[in-house]
N, CA, C and O atoms as a CHARMM CRD file, in Angstrom:
* protein
*
  316
    1    1 UNK  N      0.78300  -1.26300  -0.08400 PROA 1      0.00000
    2    1 UNK  CA    -0.08800   0.07000  -0.16000 PROA 1      0.00000
    3    1 UNK  C      0.70400   1.05400  -0.13000 PROA 1      0.00000
    4    1 UNK  O      1.61300   0.99200   0.69900 PROA 1      0.00000
    5    2 UNK  N      0.62300   2.11400  -0.90600 PROA 2      0.00000
    6    2 UNK  CA     1.39000   3.44800  -1.14600 PROA 2      0.00000
    7    2 UNK  C      0.43500   4.40100  -0.57600 PROA 2      0.00000
    8    2 UNK  O     -0.77100   4.15700  -0.61900 PROA 2      0.00000
    9    3 UNK  N      0.96800   5.64500   0.04300 PROA 3      0.00000
   10    3 UNK  CA     0.14000   6.58100   0.62400 PROA 3      0.00000
   11    3 UNK  C      1.03900   7.67300   0.04800 PROA 3      0.00000
   12    3 UNK  O      2.23500   7.65500  -0.24600 PROA 3      0.00000
   13    4 UNK  N     -0.09200   8.83900  -0.04100 PROA 4      0.00000
   14    4 UNK  CA     0.36500  10.30000  -0.39600 PROA 4      0.00000
   15    4 UNK  C     -0.66500  11.32900  -0.05800 PROA 4      0.00000
   16    4 UNK  O     -1.83400  11.37500  -0.44100 PROA 4      0.00000
   17    5 UNK  N     -0.01000  12.15800   0.73800 PROA 5      0.00000
   18    5 UNK  CA    -0.68100  13.52900   1.62100 PROA 5      0.00000
   19    5 UNK  C     -0.73100  14.62800   0.33800 PROA 5      0.00000
   20    5 UNK  O      0.22500  14.91100  -0.38500 PROA 5      0.00000
   21    6 UNK  N     -1.79000  15.04900   0.27000 PROA 6      0.00000
   22    6 UNK  CA    -2.55700  16.10800  -0.69000 PROA 6      0.00000
   23    6 UNK  C     -3.09900  17.10200  -0.14200 PROA 6      0.00000
   24    6 UNK  O     -3.77000  16.75800   0.83100 PROA 6      0.00000
   25    7 UNK  N     -3.10500  18.40700  -0.38000 PROA 7      0.00000
   26    7 UNK  CA    -3.84200  19.51700  -0.12800 PROA 7      0.00000
   27    7 UNK  C     -5.01700  19.89600  -1.14300 PROA 7      0.00000
   28    7 UNK  O     -4.75700  20.15600  -2.31700 PROA 7      0.00000
   29    8 UNK  N     -6.13900  19.91300  -0.71200 PROA 8      0.00000
   30    8 UNK  CA    -7.43400  20.26600  -1.41800 PROA 8      0.00000
   31    8 UNK  C     -7.92000  21.67300  -0.86500 PROA 8      0.00000
   32    8 UNK  O     -8.11100  21.83700   0.34000 PROA 8      0.00000
   33    9 UNK  N     -8.10500  22.64500  -1.76600 PROA 9      0.00000
   34    9 UNK  CA    -8.80400  23.91800  -1.62700 PROA 9      0.00000
   35    9 UNK  C     -9.79400  24.24500  -2.27100 PROA 9      0.00000
   36    9 UNK  O    -10.46600  25.21400  -1.91600 PROA 9      0.00000
   37   10 UNK  N    -10.05300  23.63300  -3.18000 PROA 10     0.00000
   38   10 UNK  CA   -11.23800  24.03300  -4.35400 PROA 10     0.00000
   39   10 UNK  C    -11.65400  22.69200  -4.97700 PROA 10     0.00000
   40   10 UNK  O    -11.04200  21.64700  -5.19800 PROA 10     0.00000
   41   11 UNK  N    -13.02700  23.13600  -5.19700 PROA 11     0.00000
   42   11 UNK  CA   -13.99500  22.04900  -5.78900 PROA 11     0.00000
   43   11 UNK  C    -13.21800  21.16600  -7.15900 PROA 11     0.00000
   44   11 UNK  O    -13.18500  19.94400  -7.30500 PROA 11     0.00000
   45   12 UNK  N    -12.74800  22.01300  -7.88400 PROA 12     0.00000
   46   12 UNK  CA   -11.90000  21.58300  -9.20200 PROA 12     0.00000
   47   12 UNK  C    -10.96700  20.41600  -9.06700 PROA 12     0.00000
   48   12 UNK  O    -10.82800  19.58700  -9.96600 PROA 12     0.00000
   49   13 UNK  N    -10.25200  20.36700  -7.78200 PROA 13     0.00000
   50   13 UNK  CA    -9.32300  19.69100  -7.16300 PROA 13     0.00000
   51   13 UNK  C     -9.81400  18.31800  -6.56000 PROA 13     0.00000
   52   13 UNK  O     -9.20600  17.25700  -6.41900 PROA 13     0.00000
   53   14 UNK  N    -11.08400  18.67000  -6.25500 PROA 14     0.00000
   54   14 UNK  CA   -11.67700  17.42100  -5.59800 PROA 14     0.00000
   55   14 UNK  C    -12.33600  16.63900  -7.15100 PROA 14     0.00000
   56   14 UNK  O    -12.17700  15.41900  -7.19600 PROA 14     0.00000
   57   15 UNK  N    -12.78400  17.05900  -7.92500 PROA 15     0.00000
   58   15 UNK  CA   -13.16900  16.36800  -9.49500 PROA 15     0.00000
   59   15 UNK  C    -11.85000  16.07500  -9.96100 PROA 15     0.00000
   60   15 UNK  O    -12.01200  15.46400 -11.01800 PROA 15     0.00000
   61   16 UNK  N    -10.74200  16.18000  -9.74600 PROA 16     0.00000
   62   16 UNK  CA    -9.57900  15.94200 -10.63700 PROA 16     0.00000
   63   16 UNK  C     -8.92500  14.71500  -9.69800 PROA 16     0.00000
   64   16 UNK  O     -8.04500  14.00300 -10.18300 PROA 16     0.00000
   65   17 UNK  N     -9.33000  14.53800  -8.53600 PROA 17     0.00000
   66   17 UNK  CA    -9.03700  13.39800  -7.88400 PROA 17     0.00000
   67   17 UNK  C     -9.82500  12.37600  -8.24300 PROA 17     0.00000
   68   17 UNK  O     -9.32600  11.32000  -8.63400 PROA 17     0.00000
   69   18 UNK  N    -11.26300  12.57400  -8.15000 PROA 18     0.00000
   70   18 UNK  CA   -12.31100  11.74200  -8.59700 PROA 18     0.00000
   71   18 UNK  C    -12.07100  10.99200  -9.79800 PROA 18     0.00000
   72   18 UNK  O    -12.12400   9.76400  -9.86800 PROA 18     0.00000
   73   19 UNK  N    -11.70300  12.07700 -11.10000 PROA 19     0.00000
   74   19 UNK  CA   -11.52900  11.62600 -12.35900 PROA 19     0.00000
   75   19 UNK  C    -10.19700  10.70600 -12.57400 PROA 19     0.00000
   76   19 UNK  O    -10.17000   9.96900 -13.56000 PROA 19     0.00000
   77   20 UNK  N     -9.07400  10.73300 -11.65800 PROA 20     0.00000
   78   20 UNK  CA    -8.17000   9.97900 -11.98300 PROA 20     0.00000
   79   20 UNK  C     -8.38000   8.67400 -11.31200 PROA 20     0.00000
   80   20 UNK  O     -8.19500   7.62600 -11.93100 PROA 20     0.00000
   81   21 UNK  N     -8.82400   8.69200  -9.85700 PROA 21     0.00000
   82   21 UNK  CA    -9.30200   7.65700  -9.11700 PROA 21     0.00000
   83   21 UNK  C    -10.23900   6.72200  -9.72100 PROA 21     0.00000
   84   21 UNK  O    -10.13800   5.52800  -9.43700 PROA 21     0.00000
   85   22 UNK  N    -11.14900   7.13400 -10.53000 PROA 22     0.00000
   86   22 UNK  CA   -12.28200   6.35300 -11.12100 PROA 22     0.00000
   87   22 UNK  C    -11.32100   5.22300 -12.22900 PROA 22     0.00000
   88   22 UNK  O    -11.51500   4.02100 -12.41300 PROA 22     0.00000
   89   23 UNK  N    -10.42000   5.98900 -12.74600 PROA 23     0.00000
   90   23 UNK  CA    -9.77000   5.06400 -13.80500 PROA 23     0.00000
   91   23 UNK  C     -8.79600   4.13600 -13.36800 PROA 23     0.00000
   92   23 UNK  O     -8.16200   3.42000 -14.14300 PROA 23     0.00000
   93   24 UNK  N     -8.64400   4.13800 -11.91200 PROA 24     0.00000
   94   24 UNK  CA    -7.15400   3.18000 -11.49600 PROA 24     0.00000
   95   24 UNK  C     -8.47000   1.65500 -11.30200 PROA 24     0.00000
   96   24 UNK  O     -9.58100   1.64400 -10.77200 PROA 24     0.00000
   97   25 UNK  N     -7.79000   0.70300 -11.90300 PROA 25     0.00000
   98   25 UNK  CA    -8.61100  -0.48900 -11.55500 PROA 25     0.00000
   99   25 UNK  C     -8.07900  -1.14100 -10.06200 PROA 25     0.00000
  100   25 UNK  O     -8.75500  -2.09300  -9.67100 PROA 25     0.00000
  101   26 UNK  N     -7.13600  -0.79600  -9.34200 PROA 26     0.00000
  102   26 UNK  CA    -6.73100  -0.91200  -7.90500 PROA 26     0.00000
  103   26 UNK  C     -7.41400  -0.28800  -6.98900 PROA 26     0.00000
  104   26 UNK  O     -7.37900  -0.63700  -5.81000 PROA 26     0.00000
  105   27 UNK  N     -8.18100   0.80300  -7.46600 PROA 27     0.00000
  106   27 UNK  CA    -8.96300   1.75600  -6.30400 PROA 27     0.00000
  107   27 UNK  C     -7.76200   2.34900  -5.45200 PROA 27     0.00000
  108   27 UNK  O     -6.65000   1.89900  -5.17700 PROA 27     0.00000
  109   28 UNK  N     -8.55800   3.79000  -5.07500 PROA 28     0.00000
  110   28 UNK  CA    -7.85400   4.70500  -4.67600 PROA 28     0.00000
  111   28 UNK  C     -8.83800   5.07000  -3.38900 PROA 28     0.00000
  112   28 UNK  O    -10.05500   5.15100  -3.55500 PROA 28     0.00000
  113   29 UNK  N     -8.08000   5.33000  -1.80000 PROA 29     0.00000
  114   29 UNK  CA    -9.18500   5.87700  -0.84200 PROA 29     0.00000
  115   29 UNK  C     -8.57200   6.94600  -0.27900 PROA 29     0.00000
  116   29 UNK  O     -7.35700   7.06800  -0.43700 PROA 29     0.00000
  117   30 UNK  N     -9.34800   7.96200   0.52000 PROA 30     0.00000
  118   30 UNK  CA    -8.84800   9.38400   0.89900 PROA 30     0.00000
  119   30 UNK  C     -9.28900   9.15700   2.49400 PROA 30     0.00000
  120   30 UNK  O    -10.37100   8.68900   2.85100 PROA 30     0.00000
  121   31 UNK  N     -8.36000   9.53400   3.24800 PROA 31     0.00000
  122   31 UNK  CA    -8.51500   9.56400   4.54300 PROA 31     0.00000
  123   31 UNK  C     -8.36400  10.98900   4.81200 PROA 31     0.00000
  124   31 UNK  O     -7.59500  11.67700   4.14000 PROA 31     0.00000
  125   32 UNK  N     -9.31800  11.63300   6.11200 PROA 32     0.00000
  126   32 UNK  CA    -8.99800  12.89600   6.35700 PROA 32     0.00000
  127   32 UNK  C     -8.27300  12.92900   7.69700 PROA 32     0.00000
  128   32 UNK  O     -7.96800  11.88200   8.26800 PROA 32     0.00000
  129   33 UNK  N     -7.99300  14.15500   8.20800 PROA 33     0.00000
  130   33 UNK  CA    -7.25900  14.28800   9.29500 PROA 33     0.00000
  131   33 UNK  C     -7.92700  13.76600  10.41700 PROA 33     0.00000
  132   33 UNK  O     -7.23800  13.48000  11.39600 PROA 33     0.00000
  133   34 UNK  N     -9.50800  13.53700  10.46600 PROA 34     0.00000
  134   34 UNK  CA   -10.15100  13.19500  11.31900 PROA 34     0.00000
  135   34 UNK  C    -10.27800  11.38700  11.57500 PROA 34     0.00000
  136   34 UNK  O    -10.76200  10.81000  12.54900 PROA 34     0.00000
  137   35 UNK  N     -9.73400  10.86100  10.47800 PROA 35     0.00000
  138   35 UNK  CA    -9.80000   9.82600  10.19200 PROA 35     0.00000
  139   35 UNK  C    -11.13900   8.77600   9.47200 PROA 35     0.00000
  140   35 UNK  O    -11.42900   7.58100   9.52500 PROA 35     0.00000
  141   36 UNK  N    -11.69900   9.99500   8.81300 PROA 36     0.00000
  142   36 UNK  CA   -13.17400   9.56900   8.17900 PROA 36     0.00000
  143   36 UNK  C    -12.36700   8.90400   6.63400 PROA 36     0.00000
  144   36 UNK  O    -11.26800   9.32500   6.27500 PROA 36     0.00000
  145   37 UNK  N    -13.02300   7.99000   5.97600 PROA 37     0.00000
  146   37 UNK  CA   -12.49900   7.41400   5.06000 PROA 37     0.00000
  147   37 UNK  C    -13.32000   7.32900   3.78000 PROA 37     0.00000
  148   37 UNK  O    -14.47000   6.89100   3.81800 PROA 37     0.00000
  149   38 UNK  N    -12.84500   7.67100   2.83400 PROA 38     0.00000
  150   38 UNK  CA   -13.92800   7.27800   1.40300 PROA 38     0.00000
  151   38 UNK  C    -13.18500   6.90800   0.23200 PROA 38     0.00000
  152   38 UNK  O    -11.96800   6.99500   0.07500 PROA 38     0.00000
  153   39 UNK  N    -14.19800   6.41500  -0.71200 PROA 39     0.00000
  154   39 UNK  CA   -13.44100   5.92300  -1.67100 PROA 39     0.00000
  155   39 UNK  C    -13.32600   7.33100  -2.68800 PROA 39     0.00000
  156   39 UNK  O    -14.29400   8.05200  -2.92800 PROA 39     0.00000
  157   40 UNK  N    -11.81600   7.57700  -3.27200 PROA 40     0.00000
  158   40 UNK  CA   -11.44300   8.56700  -4.11900 PROA 40     0.00000
  159   40 UNK  C    -12.17500   8.79300  -5.30400 PROA 40     0.00000
  160   40 UNK  O    -12.22600   9.89500  -5.85000 PROA 40     0.00000
  161   41 UNK  N    -12.96700   7.38300  -5.87800 PROA 41     0.00000
  162   41 UNK  CA   -13.65600   7.69500  -7.14300 PROA 41     0.00000
  163   41 UNK  C    -14.95000   8.07300  -6.94900 PROA 41     0.00000
  164   41 UNK  O    -15.71500   7.91900  -7.90100 PROA 41     0.00000
  165   42 UNK  N    -15.51600   8.69100  -5.58700 PROA 42     0.00000
  166   42 UNK  CA   -17.15100   8.91500  -5.16100 PROA 42     0.00000
  167   42 UNK  C    -16.96100  10.36500  -4.93600 PROA 42     0.00000
  168   42 UNK  O    -16.43000  10.77800  -3.90600 PROA 42     0.00000
  169   43 UNK  N    -17.41300  11.20200  -5.94200 PROA 43     0.00000
  170   43 UNK  CA   -17.45400  12.66400  -5.72900 PROA 43     0.00000
  171   43 UNK  C    -18.24300  12.88400  -4.26900 PROA 43     0.00000
  172   43 UNK  O    -17.87500  13.81600  -3.55400 PROA 43     0.00000
  173   44 UNK  N    -19.24700  12.07900  -3.87400 PROA 44     0.00000
  174   44 UNK  CA   -20.29300  12.28100  -2.69100 PROA 44     0.00000
  175   44 UNK  C    -19.14100  11.89100  -1.43000 PROA 44     0.00000
  176   44 UNK  O    -19.05700  12.62800  -0.44700 PROA 44     0.00000
  177   45 UNK  N    -18.29000  10.68300  -1.56900 PROA 45     0.00000
  178   45 UNK  CA   -17.47400  10.47600  -0.57600 PROA 45     0.00000
  179   45 UNK  C    -16.71000  11.35400  -0.53700 PROA 45     0.00000
  180   45 UNK  O    -16.63700  11.78500   0.61400 PROA 45     0.00000
  181   46 UNK  N    -15.93900  11.97800  -1.36100 PROA 46     0.00000
  182   46 UNK  CA   -14.89900  13.10700  -1.38700 PROA 46     0.00000
  183   46 UNK  C    -15.34700  14.15500  -0.72300 PROA 46     0.00000
  184   46 UNK  O    -14.63600  14.66900   0.14100 PROA 46     0.00000
  185   47 UNK  N    -16.66200  14.67000  -1.03100 PROA 47     0.00000
  186   47 UNK  CA   -17.17900  15.99000  -0.26300 PROA 47     0.00000
  187   47 UNK  C    -17.33400  15.79600   0.71100 PROA 47     0.00000
  188   47 UNK  O    -17.32700  16.87000   1.31200 PROA 47     0.00000
  189   48 UNK  N    -17.57600  14.57700   1.69100 PROA 48     0.00000
  190   48 UNK  CA   -17.71100  14.25500   2.97700 PROA 48     0.00000
  191   48 UNK  C    -16.10900  14.65000   3.69400 PROA 48     0.00000
  192   48 UNK  O    -15.91400  14.49000   4.89900 PROA 48     0.00000
  193   49 UNK  N    -15.49300  14.95300   3.15600 PROA 49     0.00000
  194   49 UNK  CA   -14.18000  14.97000   3.84800 PROA 49     0.00000
  195   49 UNK  C    -14.01100  16.23200   4.50000 PROA 49     0.00000
  196   49 UNK  O    -14.82600  17.14400   4.36700 PROA 49     0.00000
  197   50 UNK  N    -12.96200  16.31500   5.21300 PROA 50     0.00000
  198   50 UNK  CA   -12.58200  17.61400   5.95100 PROA 50     0.00000
  199   50 UNK  C    -11.32500  17.98900   5.34300 PROA 50     0.00000
  200   50 UNK  O    -10.31000  17.29400   5.37100 PROA 50     0.00000
  201   51 UNK  N    -11.45300  19.26000   4.72500 PROA 51     0.00000
  202   51 UNK  CA   -10.01800  19.60800   3.82600 PROA 51     0.00000
  203   51 UNK  C     -9.45700  21.15700   4.50200 PROA 51     0.00000
  204   51 UNK  O     -8.97500  22.12000   3.90700 PROA 51     0.00000
  205   52 UNK  N     -9.69500  20.98700   5.77200 PROA 52     0.00000
  206   52 UNK  CA    -8.64700  21.84400   6.59200 PROA 52     0.00000
  207   52 UNK  C     -7.27500  21.62300   6.92000 PROA 52     0.00000
  208   52 UNK  O     -6.48100  22.46900   7.33200 PROA 52     0.00000
  209   53 UNK  N     -7.01400  20.11000   6.64700 PROA 53     0.00000
  210   53 UNK  CA    -5.72600  19.87900   6.77600 PROA 53     0.00000
  211   53 UNK  C     -5.47000  18.90600   5.32400 PROA 53     0.00000
  212   53 UNK  O     -6.32800  18.48500   4.54900 PROA 53     0.00000
  213   54 UNK  N     -4.37700  18.77400   5.28800 PROA 54     0.00000
  214   54 UNK  CA    -3.94700  17.48500   4.06000 PROA 54     0.00000
  215   54 UNK  C     -4.73300  16.11800   4.34100 PROA 54     0.00000
  216   54 UNK  O     -4.75200  15.50300   5.40700 PROA 54     0.00000
  217   55 UNK  N     -5.34900  15.79400   3.20200 PROA 55     0.00000
  218   55 UNK  CA    -5.77100  14.53000   2.97200 PROA 55     0.00000
  219   55 UNK  C     -4.67800  13.54500   2.45800 PROA 55     0.00000
  220   55 UNK  O     -3.85100  13.82400   1.58900 PROA 55     0.00000
  221   56 UNK  N     -4.80500  12.13700   3.23500 PROA 56     0.00000
  222   56 UNK  CA    -3.83100  11.15500   2.89300 PROA 56     0.00000
  223   56 UNK  C     -4.94800   9.97200   1.89600 PROA 56     0.00000
  224   56 UNK  O     -5.96500   9.37900   2.25400 PROA 56     0.00000
  225   57 UNK  N     -4.21600   9.98400   0.55300 PROA 57     0.00000
  226   57 UNK  CA    -4.66500   9.03800  -0.45900 PROA 57     0.00000
  227   57 UNK  C     -3.83300   7.69300  -0.30400 PROA 57     0.00000
  228   57 UNK  O     -2.61100   7.74900  -0.16400 PROA 57     0.00000
  229   58 UNK  N     -4.52100   6.47200  -0.33300 PROA 58     0.00000
  230   58 UNK  CA    -3.97600   5.35100  -0.29100 PROA 58     0.00000
  231   58 UNK  C     -4.36400   4.25700  -1.55600 PROA 58     0.00000
  232   58 UNK  O     -5.45500   4.26100  -2.12500 PROA 58     0.00000
  233   59 UNK  N     -3.55400   3.58300  -1.78300 PROA 59     0.00000
  234   59 UNK  CA    -3.77800   2.79300  -3.01700 PROA 59     0.00000
  235   59 UNK  C     -2.49500   1.92900  -3.06500 PROA 59     0.00000
  236   59 UNK  O     -1.43700   2.13900  -2.47300 PROA 59     0.00000
  237   60 UNK  N     -2.83800   0.84400  -3.95100 PROA 60     0.00000
  238   60 UNK  CA    -1.67000  -0.09500  -4.59100 PROA 60     0.00000
  239   60 UNK  C     -1.26700   0.23000  -5.87200 PROA 60     0.00000
  240   60 UNK  O     -0.35300  -0.37500  -6.43200 PROA 60     0.00000
  241   61 UNK  N     -1.99900   1.31700  -6.47400 PROA 61     0.00000
  242   61 UNK  CA    -1.83200   1.94700  -7.75000 PROA 61     0.00000
  243   61 UNK  C     -0.73200   2.90600  -7.87500 PROA 61     0.00000
  244   61 UNK  O     -1.02300   3.90100  -8.53800 PROA 61     0.00000
  245   62 UNK  N      0.39000   2.86200  -7.43400 PROA 62     0.00000
  246   62 UNK  CA     1.44300   4.15700  -7.37400 PROA 62     0.00000
  247   62 UNK  C      1.34900   5.26100  -8.48400 PROA 62     0.00000
  248   62 UNK  O      1.59900   6.45900  -8.35700 PROA 62     0.00000
  249   63 UNK  N      0.84000   4.44200  -9.83900 PROA 63     0.00000
  250   63 UNK  CA     0.77600   5.44600 -11.06100 PROA 63     0.00000
  251   63 UNK  C     -0.24600   6.25600 -10.79500 PROA 63     0.00000
  252   63 UNK  O     -0.14600   7.48300 -10.81800 PROA 63     0.00000
  253   64 UNK  N     -1.50200   5.50500 -10.47200 PROA 64     0.00000
  254   64 UNK  CA    -2.77300   6.60700  -9.97600 PROA 64     0.00000
  255   64 UNK  C     -2.34800   7.73900  -9.13500 PROA 64     0.00000
  256   64 UNK  O     -2.76100   8.84500  -9.48200 PROA 64     0.00000
  257   65 UNK  N     -1.41300   7.64500  -7.83200 PROA 65     0.00000
  258   65 UNK  CA    -1.23600   8.31000  -7.24300 PROA 65     0.00000
  259   65 UNK  C     -0.36700   9.70300  -7.73800 PROA 65     0.00000
  260   65 UNK  O     -0.64300  10.84800  -7.38100 PROA 65     0.00000
  261   66 UNK  N      0.66300   9.34300  -8.57500 PROA 66     0.00000
  262   66 UNK  CA     1.36300   9.98500  -9.25800 PROA 66     0.00000
  263   66 UNK  C      0.57400  11.00200 -10.08600 PROA 66     0.00000
  264   66 UNK  O      0.77800  12.21600 -10.12400 PROA 66     0.00000
  265   67 UNK  N     -0.37800  10.29300 -10.75600 PROA 67     0.00000
  266   67 UNK  CA    -1.44100  10.97300 -11.73400 PROA 67     0.00000
  267   67 UNK  C     -2.08900  12.16600 -11.09600 PROA 67     0.00000
  268   67 UNK  O     -2.31700  13.26300 -11.60600 PROA 67     0.00000
  269   68 UNK  N     -2.37400  11.68500  -9.72500 PROA 68     0.00000
  270   68 UNK  CA    -3.24400  12.74600  -9.15700 PROA 68     0.00000
  271   68 UNK  C     -2.49600  13.95500  -8.58100 PROA 68     0.00000
  272   68 UNK  O     -2.89700  15.11500  -8.49100 PROA 68     0.00000
  273   69 UNK  N     -1.42900  13.47600  -8.24400 PROA 69     0.00000
  274   69 UNK  CA    -0.43400  14.83500  -7.62400 PROA 69     0.00000
  275   69 UNK  C     -0.14000  15.76500  -8.85700 PROA 69     0.00000
  276   69 UNK  O     -0.24300  16.98800  -8.75800 PROA 69     0.00000
  277   70 UNK  N      0.24800  15.10700 -10.08600 PROA 70     0.00000
  278   70 UNK  CA     0.39500  15.89700 -11.27000 PROA 70     0.00000
  279   70 UNK  C     -1.14600  16.85200 -11.63500 PROA 70     0.00000
  280   70 UNK  O     -1.26600  18.06100 -11.83600 PROA 70     0.00000
  281   71 UNK  N     -1.88800  16.07600 -11.62200 PROA 71     0.00000
  282   71 UNK  CA    -3.32600  16.92800 -11.92800 PROA 71     0.00000
  283   71 UNK  C     -3.52600  18.13500 -10.83600 PROA 71     0.00000
  284   71 UNK  O     -4.25300  19.08600 -11.12100 PROA 71     0.00000
  285   72 UNK  N     -2.95500  18.07000  -9.76700 PROA 72     0.00000
  286   72 UNK  CA    -3.06000  19.10000  -8.62600 PROA 72     0.00000
  287   72 UNK  C     -2.08000  19.90100  -8.59400 PROA 72     0.00000
  288   72 UNK  O     -2.11100  20.80700  -7.76000 PROA 72     0.00000
  289   73 UNK  N     -1.02400  19.78600  -9.43600 PROA 73     0.00000
  290   73 UNK  CA     0.55100  20.39600  -9.47500 PROA 73     0.00000
  291   73 UNK  C      1.15500  20.14900  -7.83100 PROA 73     0.00000
  292   73 UNK  O      1.68600  21.07300  -7.21500 PROA 73     0.00000
  293   74 UNK  N      1.02300  19.10700  -7.39200 PROA 74     0.00000
  294   74 UNK  CA     1.52900  18.67500  -6.33100 PROA 74     0.00000
  295   74 UNK  C      2.70800  17.72700  -6.64800 PROA 74     0.00000
  296   74 UNK  O      2.53700  16.73400  -7.35700 PROA 74     0.00000
  297   75 UNK  N      3.99800  18.07000  -6.07500 PROA 75     0.00000
  298   75 UNK  CA     4.98700  16.87900  -6.18700 PROA 75     0.00000
  299   75 UNK  C      4.57100  15.54900  -5.71700 PROA 75     0.00000
  300   75 UNK  O      3.56700  15.50400  -5.00600 PROA 75     0.00000
  301   76 UNK  N      5.13700  14.54700  -5.98200 PROA 76     0.00000
  302   76 UNK  CA     4.82400  12.97600  -5.68600 PROA 76     0.00000
  303   76 UNK  C      6.00600  13.29200  -4.51300 PROA 76     0.00000
  304   76 UNK  O      7.13300  13.67700  -4.82500 PROA 76     0.00000
  305   77 UNK  N      5.54800  13.05500  -3.04000 PROA 77     0.00000
  306   77 UNK  CA     6.69900  12.71800  -1.94600 PROA 77     0.00000
  307   77 UNK  C      7.17500  11.25100  -1.72600 PROA 77     0.00000
  308   77 UNK  O      6.53400  10.28400  -2.14000 PROA 77     0.00000
  309   78 UNK  N      8.20300  11.17000  -1.12700 PROA 78     0.00000
  310   78 UNK  CA     8.45400   9.71100  -1.26000 PROA 78     0.00000
  311   78 UNK  C      7.91400   9.12600  -0.06800 PROA 78     0.00000
  312   78 UNK  O      7.71200   9.87100   0.89100 PROA 78     0.00000
  313   79 UNK  N      7.66600   7.98200   0.01000 PROA 79     0.00000
  314   79 UNK  CA     7.01800   7.45700   1.31300 PROA 79     0.00000
  315   79 UNK  C      7.77100   7.29600   2.18500 PROA 79     0.00000
  316   79 UNK  O      7.37500   6.88000   3.27400 PROA 79     0.00000
């Protein structure tokens, strides 16, 4: 399992995460600062998270996490 922290500030960023996560055959989940978990391919699930702090993405699909970071203009940090 690979993890990546991302910062989300706008609705279009949530939409970008959902778009890339939806294309991942291995799935991507998102966990907020409070421990609430959502399927990153679900717009409703992603809208339920708290974005005051960075959100952690989790997946076995490292390529999907890299594509999400690229779509947000955020660098992929080493695990």
